[in-house]
C-alpha positions as CSV (number, residue, x, y, z in Angstrom):
1,M,30.0,-1.6,-14.6
2,K,28.6,0.5,-17.4
3,F,25.4,-1.5,-17.2
4,I,25.0,-0.9,-13.5
5,K,25.6,2.8,-13.9
6,K,23.0,2.9,-16.7
7,L,20.5,1.1,-14.5
8,F,21.0,3.7,-11.7
9,K,20.3,6.5,-14.1
10,Q,16.8,5.1,-14.5
11,Q,14.4,6.5,-12.0
12,A,12.2,3.5,-11.9
13,F,15.1,1.2,-11.1
14,V,16.4,3.5,-8.4
15,L,13.0,3.6,-6.7
16,F,12.6,-0.2,-6.9
17,F,16.1,-0.6,-5.4
18,L,15.6,1.9,-2.5
19,L,12.1,0.6,-1.7
20,G,13.4,-2.9,-1.8
21,L,16.1,-2.0,0.7
22,M,13.5,-0.5,2.9
23,S,11.4,-3.6,2.7
24,L,14.3,-5.8,3.6
25,F,15.0,-3.6,6.6
26,N,11.3,-4.0,7.6
27,I,11.5,-7.8,7.3
28,S,14.7,-7.9,9.3
29,L,13.0,-5.9,12.1
30,V,10.3,-8.6,12.3
31,V,12.9,-11.4,12.2
32,F,15.0,-9.8,14.9
33,R,11.8,-9.3,17.0
34,L,11.0,-13.0,16.8
35,N,14.5,-13.9,18.0
36,W,14.3,-11.3,20.8
37,V,11.1,-12.9,22.2
38,G,12.4,-16.4,21.9
39,F,10.3,-17.6,19.0
40,V,11.2,-21.1,17.7
41,W,10.2,-22.1,14.2
42,G,10.5,-25.8,15.1
43,D,7.6,-25.4,17.5
44,V,5.2,-24.3,14.7
45,N,2.4,-26.8,14.2
46,H,-0.3,-24.6,12.9
47,Y,-0.4,-21.2,11.1
48,R,-1.7,-19.6,14.3
49,D,1.6,-20.6,15.9
50,V,3.3,-18.2,13.5
51,L,0.9,-15.3,14.2
52,F,0.9,-15.6,18.0
53,F,3.6,-16.5,20.5
54,Q,2.9,-16.7,24.3
55,D,-0.5,-15.1,23.6
56,E,1.1,-12.1,22.0
57,P,1.0,-11.3,18.3
58,T,4.3,-11.9,16.4
59,F,3.4,-9.3,13.7
60,V,4.5,-11.6,11.0
61,F,1.3,-10.5,9.2
62,L,3.1,-7.2,8.5
63,I,5.3,-9.0,6.0
64,W,2.2,-10.2,4.2
65,N,0.7,-6.8,4.2
66,L,4.0,-5.4,2.8
67,F,3.9,-7.9,0.0
68,L,0.3,-6.8,-0.9
69,A,1.6,-3.2,-0.9
70,W,4.2,-4.1,-3.5
71,I,1.5,-5.4,-5.9
72,P,0.2,-2.0,-7.0
73,F,3.7,-0.7,-7.3
74,G,4.5,-3.7,-9.7
75,L,1.3,-3.2,-11.6
76,A,2.1,0.6,-12.0
77,M,5.5,-0.2,-13.4
78,L,3.9,-2.6,-15.9
79,V,1.5,0.2,-16.9
80,N,4.5,2.5,-17.3
81,R,6.2,-0.1,-19.6
82,L,3.0,-0.7,-21.6
83,H,2.5,3.1,-22.0
84,T,6.1,3.7,-23.0
85,N,5.7,1.3,-25.8
86,R,2.7,1.3,-28.2
87,P,-0.3,1.1,-25.8
88,N,-2.0,-2.3,-25.8
89,W,-5.5,-1.5,-24.5
90,L,-6.3,-5.2,-24.0
91,L,-3.6,-5.3,-21.5
92,M,-3.6,-1.7,-20.2
93,I,-7.3,-1.6,-19.0
94,P,-7.3,-4.8,-16.9
95,T,-3.8,-3.9,-15.5
96,I,-5.1,-0.5,-14.4
97,G,-8.2,-2.2,-13.0
98,A,-6.1,-4.6,-11.0
99,W,-3.9,-1.8,-9.8
100,L,-7.0,0.1,-8.5
101,L,-8.1,-3.1,-6.6
102,F,-4.8,-3.5,-4.9
103,F,-4.0,0.2,-4.5
104,P,-5.5,0.6,-1.0
105,N,-3.3,-2.2,0.3
106,A,-0.3,0.1,0.3
107,P,-1.4,3.0,2.5
108,Y,-3.5,0.4,4.5
109,L,-0.2,-0.4,6.4
110,L,-0.7,2.9,8.2
111,T,-3.8,1.4,9.9
112,D,-1.6,-1.3,11.4
113,L,-0.4,1.3,13.9
114,L,-3.5,0.5,15.9
115,H,-1.6,-2.6,17.2
116,L,1.0,-0.4,18.7
117,R,1.1,-0.5,22.5
118,P,3.6,-1.2,25.2
119,R,4.5,-4.9,25.7
120,N,6.6,-6.4,28.4
121,I,8.4,-8.8,26.0
122,I,10.1,-6.1,24.0
123,P,11.0,-2.4,24.4
124,Y,8.2,-0.1,23.3
125,W,10.6,2.0,21.1
126,Y,11.4,-1.1,19.0
127,D,7.7,-1.6,18.1
128,V,7.4,2.1,17.4
129,M,10.2,1.8,14.8
130,L,8.7,-1.5,13.5
131,F,5.3,-0.2,12.7
132,T,6.5,3.3,11.6
133,S,8.9,1.7,9.1
134,F,6.3,-0.6,7.6
135,A,3.7,2.2,7.4
136,W,6.2,4.6,5.7
137,T,7.2,2.0,3.2
138,G,3.6,1.1,2.4
139,L,2.7,4.8,2.0
140,L,5.6,5.4,-0.4
141,L,4.8,2.3,-2.4
142,G,1.2,3.4,-2.8
143,L,1.8,7.1,-3.7
144,I,4.7,6.3,-6.1
145,S,2.5,3.7,-7.8
146,L,-0.1,6.4,-8.5
147,Y,2.4,8.5,-10.5
148,P,2.7,6.2,-13.6
149,I,-1.1,5.9,-13.7
150,H,-1.3,9.7,-13.5
151,Q,1.2,10.1,-16.3
152,F,-0.9,7.7,-18.4
153,L,-4.2,9.6,-17.7
154,K,-2.5,12.9,-18.4
155,Q,-2.1,12.0,-22.0
156,Y,-5.9,11.7,-22.6
157,L,-7.6,14.1,-20.1
158,S,-7.9,17.8,-19.8
159,K,-6.2,19.4,-16.8
160,P,-9.4,19.8,-14.7
161,I,-10.6,16.2,-15.4
162,E,-7.1,15.0,-14.8
163,H,-7.1,16.6,-11.3
164,G,-10.6,15.3,-10.6
165,M,-9.6,11.8,-11.6
166,I,-6.6,11.8,-9.2
167,A,-8.9,13.0,-6.5
168,L,-11.4,10.2,-7.3
169,L,-8.7,7.5,-7.3
170,L,-7.4,8.7,-3.9
171,F,-10.9,8.8,-2.6
172,L,-11.6,5.3,-3.8
173,C,-8.4,4.2,-2.2
174,S,-9.5,5.8,1.1
175,V,-12.8,3.9,0.9
176,G,-10.8,0.8,0.2
177,I,-8.8,1.3,3.4
178,Y,-12.1,1.5,5.4
179,I,-13.4,-1.6,3.7
180,G,-10.2,-3.5,4.5
181,R,-9.8,-2.4,8.1
182,F,-13.4,-2.3,9.4
183,L,-15.4,-4.6,7.0
184,R,-12.4,-7.0,6.6
185,W,-12.7,-7.4,2.8
186,N,-9.7,-8.2,0.7
187,S,-8.8,-7.1,-2.8
188,W,-9.5,-10.5,-4.3
189,D,-13.0,-10.7,-2.7
190,I,-14.3,-8.9,-5.8
191,I,-13.9,-12.4,-7.4
192,A,-14.2,-14.7,-4.3
193,E,-17.3,-13.0,-2.7
194,P,-18.6,-10.3,-5.1
195,K,-22.2,-10.3,-3.8
196,G,-21.3,-9.5,-0.2
197,L,-18.6,-6.9,-1.2
198,L,-21.0,-5.2,-3.6
199,T,-23.7,-5.1,-1.0
200,D,-21.3,-3.3,1.5
201,L,-20.2,-0.9,-1.3
202,H,-23.8,-0.1,-2.0
203,N,-24.4,0.7,1.7
204,I,-21.3,2.9,1.9
205,F,-22.3,5.1,-1.0
206,F,-26.1,5.2,-0.4
207,Y,-26.3,5.0,3.4
208,P,-23.0,6.5,4.7
209,A,-24.6,8.1,7.8
210,E,-25.3,4.6,9.2
211,L,-21.6,3.7,9.0
212,F,-20.2,6.7,10.9
213,P,-18.0,7.3,12.8
214,E,-15.8,4.4,11.4
215,L,-16.4,5.6,7.8
216,G,-14.8,8.9,8.8
217,I,-11.4,7.2,8.3
218,S,-12.0,7.5,4.6
219,I,-12.4,11.2,4.8
220,L,-9.3,11.6,7.0
221,F,-7.2,9.4,4.7
222,F,-8.3,11.3,1.6
223,C,-7.4,14.6,3.2
224,F,-4.1,13.1,4.2
225,L,-3.2,11.3,0.9
226,Y,-4.3,14.0,-1.6
227,P,-1.8,16.7,-0.8
228,L,0.9,14.1,0.1
229,Y,0.6,12.6,-3.4
230,W,1.2,16.0,-5.0
231,L,4.2,16.5,-2.8
232,V,5.6,13.1,-3.9
233,K,4.8,13.9,-7.5
234,N,6.7,17.2,-7.3
235,M,9.7,15.5,-5.7
236,L,9.7,12.8,-8.4
237,E,9.8,15.5,-11.1
238,T,12.3,17.8,-9.4
239,K,15.9,16.8,-10.0
240,A,17.4,19.2,-7.5
241,M,15.5,20.4,-4.4
242,I,18.0,23.2,-3.6
């Protein structure tokens, strides 16, 4: 019992526990939806049979997207552990690099809201809850994962550069969301297909006018994520709100 109480006094564990509960709730929403529409796992013969049922999406892909959203959170917790102990730069630098690659996957869940529309097979309000819950969980996973990275950078940067770096990371995250949603690149494509990905990145930064209006989502996401991160940071550092 004392061990459990000690764990719940650790902010990182409490965040992991609560976000885990949220994720289990999200998964249960998908499972319940499958049962509602009459999905039968025994009829699955191909992976497409999992993604579509009666010509309608099952939204099982949301669970995969949620898993990807957990990766930057896990990497950030690792950075926090490495930073708490004596920093091992051989591990710290690639871990932060991997975190940055997967960071956009968390707030990316917000873009899955584009799949939301009334369907005859299930009440519209249920899908509203489904997508909102996944989007909110992904957003929290992403913004909370930035906090340990911020704390690490804070030790080595001046205040203006520190704020500029946070803005840069959130801007890169916003560009990553555009790359994932519209150009359909994944985080691991930097290794699987680096040439094509780097070509698209070159076009984004050197010929942005040719990619509007879709590229505008990066600007909107940055304007949304930047103040929201500072709000989350303030809440993490405030023990009592009232």
